[in-house]
LUMLOTI-96900 format. One record per atom (N, C-alpha, C): residue in one letter; z negated, y negated, x negated; atom name. Coordinates in steps of 0.001 Angstrom, whole numbers. Example, Ala and Ser with C-alpha at 12.3 -4.5 7.8 and 13.67 -1.06 7.14 Angstrom:
2
> a,-7800,5690,-13190,N
> a,-7800,4500,-12300,CA
> a,-7800,3300,-13200,C
> s,-7080,2250,-12850,N
> s,-7140,1060,-13670,CA
> s,-7870,-30,-12900,C
This chain:
265
> x,-56034,-99719,-99968,N
> x,-57185,-98845,-99711,CA
> x,-57315,-97821,-100836,C
> x,-58551,-97595,-101370,N
> x,-58709,-96601,-102428,CA
> x,-58427,-95206,-101913,C
> x,-57934,-94343,-102788,N
> x,-57674,-92971,-102388,CA
> x,-58981,-92264,-102046,C
> x,-59021,-91493,-100924,N
> x,-60251,-90835,-100508,CA
> x,-60866,-89961,-101583,C
> x,-60020,-89224,-102345,N
> x,-60577,-88346,-103371,CA
> x,-61228,-89144,-104494,C
> x,-60684,-90342,-104792,N
> x,-61268,-91210,-105819,CA
> x,-62647,-91680,-105368,C
> x,-62800,-92067,-104110,N
> x,-64092,-92500,-103590,CA
> x,-65096,-91357,-103622,C
> x,-64659,-90167,-103248,N
> x,-65545,-89004,-103282,CA
> x,-65984,-88689,-104698,C
> x,-65090,-88863,-105668,N
> x,-65438,-88617,-107063,CA
> x,-66529,-89580,-107528,C
> x,-66429,-90831,-107130,N
> x,-67438,-91821,-107512,CA
> x,-68781,-91459,-106890,C
> x,-68761,-91018,-105636,N
> x,-70000,-90627,-104971,CA
> x,-70614,-89418,-105667,C
> x,-69775,-88514,-106139,N
> x,-70276,-87365,-106901,CA
> x,-70942,-87824,-108200,C
> x,-70364,-88845,-108819,N
> x,-70964,-89365,-110061,CA
> x,-72324,-89977,-109799,C
> x,-72481,-90602,-108636,N
> x,-73778,-91156,-108260,CA
> x,-74815,-90043,-108118,C
> x,-74473,-88974,-107422,N
> x,-75439,-87893,-107218,CA
> x,-75783,-87211,-108541,C
> x,-74821,-87066,-109425,N
> x,-75102,-86469,-110732,CA
> x,-76055,-87346,-111535,C
> x,-75814,-88649,-111508,N
> x,-76677,-89576,-112240,CA
> x,-78095,-89566,-111718,C
> x,-78250,-89492,-110400,N
> x,-79593,-89442,-109805,CA
> x,-80303,-88160,-110219,C
> x,-79596,-87040,-110208,N
> x,-80190,-85754,-110603,CA
> x,-80698,-85807,-112034,C
> x,-79904,-86392,-112918,N
> x,-80314,-86468,-114320,CA
> x,-81500,-87409,-114502,C
> x,-81496,-88536,-113793,N
> x,-82602,-89485,-113910,CA
> x,-83912,-88865,-113444,C
> x,-83879,-88197,-112293,N
> x,-85126,-87730,-111681,CA
> x,-85668,-86453,-112309,C
> x,-85040,-85972,-113361,N
> x,-85615,-84884,-114152,CA
> x,-85987,-85374,-115553,C
> x,-85980,-86683,-115749,N
> x,-86214,-87256,-117070,CA
> x,-87661,-87714,-117235,C
> x,-88072,-87920,-118500,N
> x,-89398,-88466,-118798,CA
> x,-89528,-89883,-118261,C
> x,-88441,-90624,-118285,N
> x,-88454,-91997,-117751,CA
> x,-88883,-92013,-116297,C
> x,-88352,-91095,-115492,N
> x,-88706,-91013,-114074,CA
> x,-90162,-90600,-113900,C
> x,-90621,-89622,-114690,N
> x,-92006,-89152,-114589,CA
> x,-92981,-90268,-114907,C
> x,-92680,-91068,-115925,N
> x,-93560,-92188,-116274,CA
> x,-93547,-93247,-115180,C
> x,-92393,-93500,-114612,N
> x,-92301,-94476,-113519,CA
> x,-93133,-94021,-112324,C
> x,-93053,-92740,-111973,N
> x,-93840,-92213,-110859,CA
> x,-95329,-92339,-111133,C
> x,-95727,-92087,-112372,N
> x,-97151,-92187,-112709,CA
> x,-97657,-93611,-112486,C
> x,-96882,-94581,-112909,N
> x,-97295,-95975,-112741,CA
> x,-97251,-96375,-111273,C
> x,-96227,-95923,-110542,N
> x,-96118,-96285,-109134,CA
> x,-97328,-95803,-108334,C
> x,-97941,-94701,-108756,N
> x,-99096,-94169,-108029,CA
> x,-100293,-95114,-108089,C
> x,-100256,-96075,-108995,N
> x,-101345,-97048,-109107,CA
> x,-101232,-98175,-108089,C
> x,-100090,-98274,-107442,N
> x,-99880,-99349,-106475,CA
> x,-99995,-98794,-105062,C
> x,-100955,-99329,-104317,N
> x,-101219,-98835,-102968,CA
> x,-100164,-99333,-101988,C
> x,-99981,-98549,-100929,N
> x,-99200,-99026,-99781,CA
> x,-100161,-99752,-98852,C
> x,-100046,-101065,-98786,N
> x,-101003,-101848,-98024,CA
> x,-100684,-101816,-96536,C
> x,-101732,-101945,-95760,N
> x,-101582,-101980,-94309,CA
> x,-100786,-103213,-93905,C
> x,-100342,-103203,-92647,N
> x,-99578,-104347,-92144,CA
> x,-100403,-105627,-92248,C
> x,-101693,-105536,-91897,N
> x,-102555,-106715,-91959,CA
> x,-102708,-107241,-93371,C
> x,-102910,-106349,-94337,N
> x,-103039,-106787,-95723,CA
> x,-101724,-107319,-96270,C
> x,-100620,-106747,-95821,N
> x,-99316,-107272,-96233,CA
> x,-99154,-108715,-95775,C
> x,-99593,-109007,-94552,N
> x,-99532,-110380,-94055,CA
> x,-100451,-111305,-94845,C
> x,-101644,-110805,-95221,N
> x,-102566,-111610,-96021,CA
> x,-101949,-111947,-97382,C
> x,-101319,-110956,-98006,N
> x,-100678,-111185,-99301,CA
> x,-99532,-112187,-99155,C
> x,-98737,-112020,-98098,N
> x,-97611,-112924,-97855,CA
> x,-98099,-114353,-97647,C
> x,-99164,-114509,-96861,N
> x,-99691,-115843,-96557,CA
> x,-100191,-116550,-97811,C
> x,-100810,-115795,-98712,N
> x,-101427,-116399,-99895,CA
> x,-100457,-116610,-101049,C
> x,-99338,-115917,-101034,N
> x,-98405,-116009,-102167,CA
> x,-97056,-116585,-101795,C
> x,-96842,-116845,-100511,N
> x,-95550,-117364,-100089,CA
> x,-94424,-116368,-100242,C
> x,-94762,-115080,-100264,N
> x,-93755,-114045,-100368,CA
> x,-93299,-113754,-101783,C
> x,-93943,-114328,-102794,N
> x,-93490,-114153,-104164,CA
> x,-94160,-112992,-104887,C
> x,-95195,-112384,-104299,N
> x,-95850,-111241,-104945,CA
> x,-94938,-110025,-104890,C
> x,-94891,-109268,-105973,N
> x,-94025,-108093,-106033,CA
> x,-94814,-106806,-106226,C
> x,-95745,-106766,-107186,N
> x,-96586,-105602,-107419,CA
> x,-98027,-106073,-107490,C
> x,-98841,-105558,-106601,N
> x,-100213,-106038,-106457,CA
> x,-101182,-104897,-106714,C
> x,-102221,-105182,-107511,N
> x,-103249,-104180,-107795,CA
> x,-104538,-104892,-108156,C
> x,-105637,-104126,-108186,N
> x,-106929,-104683,-108545,CA
> x,-107069,-104917,-110036,C
> x,-108116,-105629,-110413,N
> x,-108356,-106002,-111810,CA
> x,-108414,-104773,-112707,C
> x,-109202,-103776,-112309,N
> x,-109378,-102595,-113151,CA
> x,-108122,-101716,-113161,C
> x,-107374,-101709,-112050,N
> x,-106121,-100948,-112023,CA
> x,-105144,-101513,-113040,C
> x,-105092,-102837,-113147,N
> x,-104207,-103454,-114135,CA
> x,-104653,-103107,-115549,C
> x,-105980,-103052,-115792,N
> x,-106481,-102692,-117116,CA
> x,-106024,-101290,-117506,C
> x,-106067,-100368,-116541,N
> x,-105655,-98994,-116820,CA
> x,-104172,-98901,-117154,C
> x,-103394,-99849,-116664,N
> x,-101953,-99868,-116936,CA
> x,-101610,-100659,-118194,C
> x,-102643,-101086,-118935,N
> x,-102407,-101807,-120176,CA
> x,-102110,-103276,-119996,C
> x,-102498,-103828,-118846,N
> x,-102273,-105244,-118588,CA
> x,-103590,-105905,-118195,C
> x,-103724,-107191,-118503,N
> x,-104940,-107936,-118201,CA
> x,-104623,-109141,-117337,C
> x,-105470,-109372,-116347,N
> x,-105326,-110561,-115514,CA
> x,-105663,-111780,-116356,C
> x,-104794,-112773,-116357,N
> x,-105017,-113970,-117154,CA
> x,-106228,-114757,-116656,C
> x,-106944,-115328,-117579,N
> x,-108116,-116123,-117244,CA
> x,-107713,-117311,-116374,C
> x,-108491,-117545,-115313,N
> x,-108233,-118672,-114428,CA
> x,-107298,-118386,-113276,C
> x,-106730,-117168,-113215,N
> x,-105832,-116821,-112106,CA
> x,-106628,-116667,-110806,C
> x,-106078,-117186,-109715,N
> x,-106721,-117067,-108412,CA
> x,-106407,-115712,-107783,C
> x,-107446,-115045,-107311,N
> x,-107255,-113733,-106698,CA
> x,-106537,-113855,-105361,C
> x,-105839,-112792,-105008,N
> x,-105280,-112628,-103666,CA
> x,-106275,-111761,-102905,C
> x,-106771,-112251,-101778,N
> x,-107852,-111538,-101086,CA
> x,-107306,-110697,-99934,C
> x,-107677,-109432,-99958,N
> x,-107295,-108510,-98892,CA
> x,-108559,-107888,-98306,C
> x,-108390,-107045,-97302,N
> x,-109517,-106346,-96688,CA
> x,-109504,-104887,-97131,C
> x,-110607,-104451,-97748,N
> x,-110731,-103068,-98208,CA
> x,-111749,-102342,-97330,C
> x,-111460,-101094,-96945,N
> x,-112396,-100362,-96084,CA
> x,-113666,-99974,-96827,C
> x,-114785,-100067,-96129,N
> x,-116048,-99527,-96628,CA
> x,-116289,-98210,-95906,C
> x,-116601,-97167,-96649,N
> x,-116769,-95849,-96048,CA
> x,-118173,-95312,-96263,C
> x,-118555,-94398,-95413,N
> x,-119807,-93677,-95608,CA
> x,-119597,-92227,-95207,C
> x,-120443,-91361,-95745,N
> x,-120305,-89936,-95523,CA
> x,-121250,-89484,-94423,C
> x,-120697,-88747,-93491,N
> x,-121482,-88161,-92395,CA
> x,-121638,-86673,-92654,C
> x,-122891,-86188,-92694,N
> x,-123150,-84760,-92882,CA
> x,-123812,-84192,-91636,C
> x,-123298,-83070,-91176,N
> x,-123862,-82446,-89977,CA
> x,-124980,-81474,-90314,C
> x,-124925,-80843,-91493,N
> x,-126006,-79965,-91932,CA
> x,-125975,-79893,-93451,C
> x,-126929,-79162,-94037,N
> x,-127063,-79138,-95491,CA
> x,-125868,-78498,-96182,C
> x,-125188,-77552,-95495,N
> x,-124071,-76853,-96111,CA
> x,-122745,-77585,-95940,C
> x,-122761,-78578,-95081,N
> x,-121525,-79325,-94811,CA
> x,-121297,-80363,-95904,C
> x,-120105,-80377,-96475,N
> x,-119786,-81379,-97497,CA
> x,-119689,-82780,-96911,C
> x,-119566,-82839,-95589,N
> x,-119497,-84136,-94945,CA
> x,-118097,-84685,-94844,C
> x,-117939,-85681,-94039,N
> x,-116648,-86338,-93910,CA
> x,-116839,-87831,-94069,C
> x,-115854,-88468,-94639,N
> x,-115918,-89895,-94934,CA
> x,-115276,-90670,-93795,C
> x,-115989,-91642,-93279,N
> x,-115466,-92469,-92195,CA
> x,-115525,-93932,-92603,C
> x,-114664,-94725,-91993,N
> x,-114653,-96162,-92254,CA
> x,-115793,-96813,-91488,C
> x,-116628,-97530,-92236,N
> x,-117797,-98169,-91618,CA
> x,-117682,-99685,-91611,C
> x,-116503,-100192,-91852,N
> x,-116298,-101639,-91867,CA
> x,-115344,-102026,-92975,C
> x,-115184,-103323,-93163,N
> x,-114268,-103825,-94181,CA
> x,-114932,-104932,-94978,C
> x,-114477,-105100,-96204,N
> x,-114981,-106181,-97045,CA
> x,-113801,-106838,-97756,C
> x,-113980,-108089,-98138,N
> x,-112941,-108790,-98884,CA
> x,-112873,-108228,-100295,C
> x,-111649,-107989,-100771,N
> x,-111454,-107436,-102113,CA
> x,-110361,-108226,-102828,C
> x,-110578,-108560,-104114,N
> x,-109578,-109334,-104860,CA
> x,-108526,-108435,-105495,C
> x,-107272,-108833,-105401,N
> x,-106171,-108173,-106091,CA
> x,-105326,-109251,-106760,C
> x,-104424,-108817,-107645,N
> x,-103610,-109755,-108417,CA
> x,-102189,-109234,-108514,C
> x,-101235,-110159,-108535,N
> x,-99833,-109784,-108687,CA
> x,-99516,-109615,-110166,C
> x,-98481,-108832,-110449,N
> x,-98088,-108601,-111827,CA
> x,-97785,-109900,-112556,C
> x,-97311,-110909,-111833,N
> x,-96996,-112193,-112456,CA
> x,-98248,-112911,-112947,C
> x,-99426,-112455,-112529,N
> x,-100691,-113045,-112969,CA
> x,-101296,-112285,-114151,C
> x,-100542,-111355,-114708,N
> x,-101058,-110509,-115782,CA
> x,-100199,-110588,-117027,C
> x,-100788,-110194,-118149,N
> x,-100077,-110062,-119419,CA
> x,-100375,-108680,-119988,C
> x,-99466,-108174,-120808,N
> x,-99736,-106895,-121455,CA
> x,-98505,-106026,-121575,C
> x,-98736,-104718,-121560,N
> x,-97658,-103758,-121735,CA
> x,-96652,-103858,-120585,C
> x,-95351,-103841,-120904,N
> x,-94362,-103872,-119817,CA
> x,-94430,-102602,-118988,C
> x,-94218,-102733,-117686,N
> x,-94224,-101584,-116795,CA
> x,-92888,-100860,-116900,C
> x,-92916,-99540,-116833,N
> x,-91649,-98797,-116895,CA
> x,-90791,-99083,-115677,C
> x,-89491,-99161,-115881,N
> x,-88559,-99440,-114794,CA
> x,-87491,-98347,-114738,C
> x,-86955,-98128,-113569,N
> x,-85817,-97214,-113436,CA
> x,-84565,-97953,-112988,C
> x,-84665,-99261,-112856,N
> x,-83474,-100070,-112578,CA
> x,-83370,-101165,-113630,C
> x,-82165,-101442,-114056,N
> x,-81920,-102504,-115028,CA
> x,-80853,-103435,-114473,C
> x,-81192,-104706,-114333,N
> x,-80227,-105673,-113792,CA
> x,-78979,-105722,-114667,C
> x,-77831,-105855,-114026,N
> x,-76568,-105887,-114753,CA
> x,-76403,-107218,-115477,C
> x,-75843,-107157,-116661,N
> x,-75598,-108367,-117437,CA
> x,-74093,-108547,-117619,C
> x,-73721,-109746,-117969,N
> x,-72307,-110039,-118198,CA
> x,-71696,-110828,-117059,C
> x,-70610,-111482,-117371,N
> x,-69963,-112359,-116404,CA
> x,-68947,-111613,-115531,C
> x,-68650,-112211,-114408,N
> x,-67665,-111678,-113457,CA
> x,-66307,-112243,-113822,C
> x,-65703,-111679,-114843,N
> x,-64459,-112236,-115372,CA
> x,-63272,-112011,-114446,C
> x,-63353,-111008,-113569,N
> x,-62219,-110693,-112695,CA
> x,-62265,-111440,-111357,C
> x,-63290,-112253,-111153,N
> x,-63386,-112983,-109893,CA
> x,-63722,-112098,-108702,C
> x,-64429,-110986,-108953,N
> x,-64754,-110050,-107876,CA
> x,-65703,-110653,-106843,C
> x,-66593,-111542,-107299,N
> x,-67538,-112134,-106357,CA
> x,-66804,-112922,-105274,C
> x,-65833,-113723,-105668,N
> x,-65090,-114521,-104694,CA
> x,-64315,-113624,-103725,C
> x,-63814,-112509,-104222,N
> x,-63095,-111576,-103350,CA
> x,-64035,-110963,-102322,C
> x,-65241,-110584,-102756,N
> x,-66214,-110006,-101833,CA
> x,-66751,-111062,-100865,C
> x,-66880,-112292,-101341,N
> x,-67311,-113369,-100442,CA
> x,-66312,-113542,-99302,C
> x,-65022,-113473,-99618,N
> x,-63996,-113609,-98575,CA
> x,-64063,-112448,-97585,C
> x,-64339,-111235,-98099,N
> x,-64505,-110085,-97205,CA
> x,-65694,-110300,-96279,C
> x,-66787,-110793,-96830,N
> x,-67977,-111040,-96019,CA
> x,-67672,-112030,-94905,C
> x,-66923,-113060,-95224,N
> x,-66680,-114118,-94252,CA
> x,-65611,-113738,-93228,C
> x,-64560,-113062,-93671,N
> x,-63445,-112779,-92763,CA
> x,-63579,-111441,-92048,C
> x,-64096,-110436,-92728,N
> x,-64207,-109103,-92127,CA
> x,-65531,-108904,-91406,C
> x,-66629,-109345,-92036,N
> x,-67953,-109134,-91443,CA
> x,-68459,-110347,-90668,C
> x,-67885,-111514,-90908,N
> x,-68333,-112711,-90207,CA
> x,-69639,-113274,-90729,C
> x,-69928,-113053,-92014,N
> x,-71159,-113550,-92638,CA
> x,-70830,-114629,-93652,C
> x,-71619,-115698,-93662,N
> x,-71474,-116677,-94724,CA
> x,-72332,-116240,-95916,C
> x,-71892,-116596,-97097,N
> x,-72578,-116201,-98326,CA
> x,-73106,-117446,-99024,C
> x,-74410,-117443,-99340,N
> x,-75044,-118555,-100039,CA
> x,-75577,-118064,-101382,C
> x,-75276,-118794,-102440,N
> x,-75838,-118512,-103761,CA
> x,-76951,-119529,-103982,C
> x,-78182,-119041,-104066,N
> x,-79337,-119927,-104064,CA
> x,-80500,-119260,-104773,C
> x,-81618,-119979,-104906,N
> x,-82826,-119385,-105455,CA
> x,-83573,-118627,-104376,C
> x,-84035,-117422,-104705,N
> x,-84756,-116574,-103759,CA
> x,-86179,-116341,-104249,C
> x,-87130,-116122,-103334,N
> x,-88520,-115917,-103748,CA
> x,-88716,-114591,-104458,C
> x,-89732,-114557,-105337,N
> x,-90082,-113318,-106004,CA
> x,-88967,-112823,-106897,C
> x,-88800,-111511,-106902,N
> x,-87764,-110885,-107726,CA
> x,-86552,-110447,-106915,C
> x,-86385,-110987,-105731,N
> x,-85274,-110574,-104871,CA
> x,-83937,-110965,-105488,C
> x,-83002,-110023,-105465,N
> x,-81641,-110308,-105927,CA
> x,-80761,-110818,-104792,C
> x,-81108,-110459,-103551,N
> x,-80316,-110898,-102413,CA
> x,-80963,-110469,-101118,C
> x,-80453,-110984,-100015,N
> x,-80905,-110522,-98702,CA
> x,-79802,-110733,-97674,C
> x,-79951,-110036,-96553,N
> x,-78971,-110102,-95462,CA
> x,-79734,-110319,-94168,C
> x,-79457,-111422,-93482,N
> x,-80143,-111753,-92237,CA
> x,-79143,-111611,-91088,C
> x,-79354,-110585,-90267,N
> x,-78362,-110250,-89246,CA
> x,-78212,-111346,-88199,C
> x,-79342,-111855,-87673,N
> x,-79229,-112818,-86571,CA
> x,-78616,-114147,-87006,C
> x,-78745,-114482,-88296,N
> x,-78140,-115708,-88812,CA
> x,-76742,-115475,-89372,C
> x,-76321,-114193,-89437,N
> x,-75032,-113853,-90050,CA
> x,-74935,-114491,-91434,C
> x,-75975,-114236,-92249,N
> x,-76069,-114896,-93550,CA
> x,-76461,-113895,-94630,C
> x,-75769,-113980,-95759,N
> x,-76109,-113228,-96956,CA
> x,-76466,-114236,-98042,C
> x,-77599,-113999,-98707,N
> x,-78004,-114875,-99808,CA
> x,-78039,-114069,-101110,C
> x,-77616,-114705,-102198,N
> x,-77544,-114074,-103508,CA
> x,-78308,-114941,-104506,C
> x,-79160,-114315,-105328,N
> x,-79944,-115046,-106316,CA
> x,-79041,-115711,-107352,C
> x,-79229,-117005,-107497,N
> x,-78338,-117810,-108327,CA
> x,-78544,-117596,-109826,C
> x,-79728,-117143,-110253,N
> x,-80024,-117051,-111681,CA
> x,-79489,-115778,-112333,C
> x,-79032,-114816,-111542,N
> x,-78541,-113562,-112103,CA
> x,-77157,-113727,-112740,C
> x,-76848,-112838,-113673,N
> x,-75509,-112826,-114266,CA
> x,-74472,-112466,-113201,C
> x,-73225,-112803,-113505,N
> x,-72157,-112619,-112525,CA
> x,-71987,-111188,-112060,C
> x,-72093,-110204,-112972,N
> x,-71894,-108809,-112587,CA
> x,-72998,-108328,-111652,C
> x,-74228,-108787,-111878,N
> x,-75311,-108441,-110957,CA
> x,-75084,-109094,-109605,C
> x,-74581,-110298,-109575,N
> x,-74294,-110967,-108307,CA
> x,-73220,-110214,-107523,C
> x,-72222,-109687,-108208,N
> x,-71185,-108900,-107536,CA
> x,-71803,-107659,-106905,C
> x,-72617,-106929,-107671,N
> x,-73226,-105712,-107148,CA
> x,-74133,-106021,-105966,C
> x,-74916,-107096,-106066,N
> x,-75808,-107465,-104981,CA
> x,-75033,-107842,-103726,C
> x,-73942,-108587,-103892,N
> x,-73147,-108966,-102728,CA
> x,-72540,-107727,-102068,C
> x,-72086,-106761,-102857,N
> x,-71564,-105518,-102281,CA
> x,-72660,-104784,-101504,C
> x,-73877,-104778,-102040,N
> x,-75015,-104136,-101372,CA
> x,-75325,-104822,-100040,C
> x,-75433,-106137,-100066,N
> x,-75781,-106879,-98840,CA
> x,-74643,-106821,-97831,C
> x,-73420,-106807,-98295,N
> x,-72275,-106675,-97391,CA
> x,-72296,-105309,-96708,C
> x,-72711,-104279,-97433,N
> x,-72865,-102955,-96820,CA
> x,-73910,-102987,-95713,C
> x,-75018,-103684,-95947,N
> x,-76017,-103845,-94881,CA
> x,-75387,-104502,-93652,C
> x,-74614,-105548,-93886,N
> x,-73991,-106269,-92772,CA
> x,-73085,-105355,-91962,C
> x,-72348,-104480,-92634,N
> x,-71411,-103596,-91942,CA
> x,-72093,-102407,-91280,C
> x,-73198,-101930,-91854,N
> x,-73785,-100668,-91414,CA
> x,-75087,-100783,-90626,C
> x,-75839,-101864,-90785,N
> x,-77243,-101774,-90373,CA
> x,-77704,-102806,-89349,C
> x,-76814,-103589,-88809,N
> x,-77208,-104462,-87694,CA
> x,-77428,-103572,-86468,C
> x,-78667,-103475,-86004,N
> x,-78995,-102577,-84903,CA
> x,-79232,-101140,-85335,C
> x,-79310,-100904,-86620,N
> x,-79506,-99559,-87168,CA
> x,-80864,-99007,-86723,C
> x,-80886,-97752,-86279,N
> x,-82125,-97153,-85795,CA
> x,-82750,-96190,-86802,C
> x,-82148,-96064,-87971,N
> x,-82710,-95215,-89012,CA
> x,-83797,-95932,-89782,C
> x,-84294,-95308,-90831,N
> x,-85385,-95861,-91619,CA
> x,-84885,-96891,-92622,C
> x,-85814,-97715,-93110,N
> x,-85483,-98684,-94167,CA
> x,-85017,-97946,-95421,C
> x,-85667,-96827,-95731,N
> x,-85295,-96059,-96909,CA
> x,-83838,-95598,-96846,C
> x,-83423,-95089,-95687,N
> x,-82044,-94619,-95537,CA
> x,-81071,-95787,-95609,C
> x,-81433,-96918,-95007,N
> x,-80555,-98091,-95053,CA
> x,-80330,-98549,-96488,C
> x,-81389,-98568,-97296,N
> x,-81246,-99000,-98687,CA
> x,-80418,-97999,-99484,C
> x,-80620,-96716,-99234,N
> x,-79819,-95694,-99917,CA
> x,-78341,-95865,-99579,C
> x,-78021,-96072,-98312,N
> x,-76627,-96234,-97914,CA
> x,-76016,-97481,-98538,C
> x,-76749,-98597,-98482,N
> x,-76207,-99858,-98988,CA
> x,-75947,-99795,-100487,C
> x,-76880,-99205,-101247,N
> x,-76679,-99142,-102694,CA
> x,-75595,-98140,-103067,C
> x,-75461,-97078,-102282,N
> x,-74381,-96124,-102535,CA
> x,-73022,-96782,-102314,C
> x,-72910,-97579,-101265,N
> x,-71673,-98338,-101033,CA
> x,-71419,-99285,-102193,C
> x,-72447,-99992,-102623,N
> x,-72293,-100943,-103725,CA
> x,-71828,-100244,-104995,C
> x,-72348,-99045,-105251,N
> x,-71960,-98288,-106436,CA
> x,-70472,-97952,-106394,C
> x,-70002,-97502,-105239,N
> x,-68585,-97162,-105092,CA
> x,-67710,-98404,-105244,C
> x,-68079,-99485,-104573,N
> x,-67290,-100715,-104634,CA
> x,-67219,-101226,-106065,C
> x,-68366,-101251,-106743,N
> x,-68377,-101750,-108125,CA
> x,-67526,-100884,-109038,C
> x,-67571,-99560,-108846,N
> x,-66757,-98671,-109670,CA
> x,-65278,-98996,-109516,C
> x,-64840,-99267,-108292,N
> x,-63433,-99602,-108052,CA
> x,-63080,-100981,-108603,C
> x,-64079,-101856,-108719,N
> x,-63845,-103199,-109248,CA
> x,-64007,-103258,-110764,C
> x,-64288,-102105,-111381,N
> x,-64409,-102062,-112835,CA
> x,-65774,-102449,-113356,C
> x,-66802,-102389,-112500,N
> x,-68169,-102727,-112907,CA
> x,-69028,-101470,-112836,C
> x,-69570,-101043,-113963,N
> x,-70445,-99866,-113998,CA
> x,-71865,-100292,-113638,C
> x,-72360,-99819,-112504,N
> x,-73710,-100195,-112064,CA
> x,-74693,-99040,-112179,C
> x,-74357,-98055,-113037,N
> x,-75178,-96854,-113172,CA
> x,-76645,-97180,-113444,C
> x,-76919,-98063,-114403,N
> x,-78289,-98337,-114816,CA
> x,-79133,-98928,-113697,C
> x,-78485,-99542,-112733,N
> x,-79221,-100095,-111591,CA
> x,-79219,-99130,-110410,C
> x,-78061,-98640,-110041,N
> x,-77923,-97891,-108792,CA
> x,-78626,-96539,-108810,C
> x,-78584,-95813,-109933,N
> x,-79223,-94507,-109978,CA
> x,-80709,-94632,-109649,C
> x,-81393,-95544,-110323,N
> x,-82827,-95718,-110094,CA
> x,-83144,-96287,-108733,C
> x,-82312,-97205,-108261,N
> x,-82563,-97826,-106965,CA
> x,-82494,-96797,-105839,C
> x,-81438,-95996,-105835,N
> x,-81285,-94992,-104780,CA
> x,-82387,-93945,-104873,C
> x,-82682,-93498,-106076,N
> x,-83724,-92489,-106249,CA
> x,-85081,-93015,-105805,C
> x,-85406,-94259,-106149,N
> x,-86708,-94828,-105802,CA
> x,-86877,-94972,-104293,C
> x,-85837,-95427,-103616,N
> x,-85934,-95613,-102170,CA
> x,-85954,-94292,-101418,C
> x,-85335,-93266,-101981,N
> x,-85244,-91993,-101259,CA
> x,-86412,-91071,-101551,C
> x,-87160,-91368,-102615,N
> x,-88307,-90537,-102942,CA
> x,-88039,-89484,-103994,C
> x,-86847,-89423,-104530,N
> x,-86590,-88470,-105599,CA
> x,-85220,-87841,-105524,C
> x,-84962,-86937,-106460,N
> x,-83641,-86367,-106604,CA
> x,-83166,-85568,-105418,C
> x,-83909,-84533,-105022,N
> x,-83462,-83672,-103930,CA
> x,-83314,-84440,-102623,C
> x,-84277,-85336,-102346,N
> x,-84210,-86127,-101123,CA
> x,-82995,-87045,-101126,C
> x,-82731,-87651,-102284,N
> x,-81581,-88554,-102388,CA
> x,-80274,-87803,-102174,C
> x,-80156,-86650,-102798,N
> x,-78907,-85888,-102684,CA
> x,-78673,-85437,-101249,C
> x,-79734,-85007,-100578,N
> x,-79596,-84578,-99181,CA
> x,-79189,-85753,-98296,C
> x,-79803,-86917,-98519,N
> x,-79489,-88085,-97701,CA
> x,-78062,-88561,-97932,C
> x,-77616,-88531,-99198,N
> x,-76238,-88947,-99492,CA
> x,-75245,-88004,-98836,C
> x,-75542,-86703,-98860,N
> x,-74650,-85749,-98195,CA
> x,-74579,-86025,-96696,C
> x,-75736,-86324,-96089,N
> x,-75775,-86588,-94655,CA
> x,-75031,-87867,-94301,C
> x,-75185,-88894,-95115,N
> x,-74593,-90204,-94827,CA
> x,-73261,-90413,-95534,C
> x,-72736,-89385,-96191,N
> x,-71542,-89549,-97011,CA
> x,-70367,-90166,-96286,C
> x,-70138,-89761,-95047,N
> x,-69025,-90320,-94285,CA
> x,-69203,-91797,-94009,C
> x,-70407,-92201,-93621,N
> x,-70688,-93623,-93362,CA
> x,-70533,-94441,-94637,C
> x,-71038,-93906,-95737,N
> x,-70970,-94602,-97014,CA
> x,-69517,-94812,-97429,C
> x,-68713,-93765,-97368,N
> x,-67319,-93874,-97792,CA
> x,-66524,-94798,-96881,C
> x,-66766,-94737,-95578,N
> x,-66023,-95614,-94655,CA
> x,-66357,-97081,-94911,C
> x,-67627,-97387,-95131,N
> x,-68009,-98775,-95391,CA
> x,-67399,-99258,-96704,C
> x,-67441,-98406,-97734,N
> x,-66838,-98787,-99022,CA
> x,-65340,-99019,-98871,C
> x,-64663,-98148,-98142,N
> x,-63228,-98291,-97939,CA
> x,-62895,-99568,-97156,C
> x,-63735,-99901,-96179,N
> x,-63535,-101140,-95402,CA
> x,-63588,-102359,-96326,C
> x,-64564,-102378,-97226,N
> x,-64713,-103500,-98137,CA
> x,-63544,-103556,-99112,C
> x,-63220,-102432,-99721,N
> x,-62189,-102427,-100755,CA
> x,-60796,-102671,-100180,C
> x,-60556,-102231,-98957,N
> x,-59250,-102449,-98332,CA
> x,-59010,-103922,-98050,C
> x,-60133,-104673,-97851,N
> x,-60000,-106092,-97522,CA
> x,-60020,-106988,-98748,C
> x,-60336,-106401,-99931,N
> x,-60395,-107216,-101149,CA
> x,-59005,-107682,-101594,C
C-alpha cells in the first residue's frame, strides 16, 4: 500500500497543476472556443446519436465552424436537429418585449470530423509511449479480482478512450491508443467501477473523482499523466476554483480508491 503522505502529495500536485492551467492563455482560448458549442437538449442529443451512431464529438452549425477557422467539406451530409423559432411579444411601446418560443424548425449542423481547417485548442493531450512495466496487465487483474469487472481492449466509437458499464461489469479500452494512455484510461474506468455504481452525485463530480484517482495511480506506477489529467479535471469541473473545492471535498474518497487499486497491484 502506498504511504498516505505520498498519495496526498500527488493529489497536491494535481491541484497545483490545475491552478496553473486555468490561469493560462491556453485555458482562456479553450474556453472561448467551447462557448461556440451549444449544450443540446435531450431530444436533439438523441437525434444526433441516431444520425451518427454515437460517433459525433463536437457539433456546430456551418457558420459557427467558419468563425472557428474551419470549413464543412463539400458533399458532407448535415446532421438535422430541431432549433426553436422565437418571436417578440410587446405589451406597450415602452416595453422592450420578451422573446418566446413559437415553434421549431429543422436546422443543419455538422460534426468536427466533417470539417477541415485550423486545429481546435485542446487542454488534454493523449499520453504517448509504451507500457514497458506491464502496468496494464496489473490493473486488469485488479479490475477482475478486486472489482469483478472484465476488461476488453477493442475499438470504441468516436473519440472515446474507454468506458465502464456497471450492469455488465465491463470495462472497455480503446485499442488504438498507446500503452501509457491505455494504462491511464484503465485506472480511470476502474475508479468508476469502485466509486460510482449507484452514485447519486453529478456526472461532473464522478469524472473529477475518477481522473483524480487515475492521476494518483499513474504517478505511483511511474507514468506522468499531467498533460491529460490537469485539463480533463478542470474541464469537467468548470474551472480552477471549482475543481480545487471539489477535490478537497472528495479527497478522502479519491485517496481510498487509489489506495485500493495500488494495494492490489
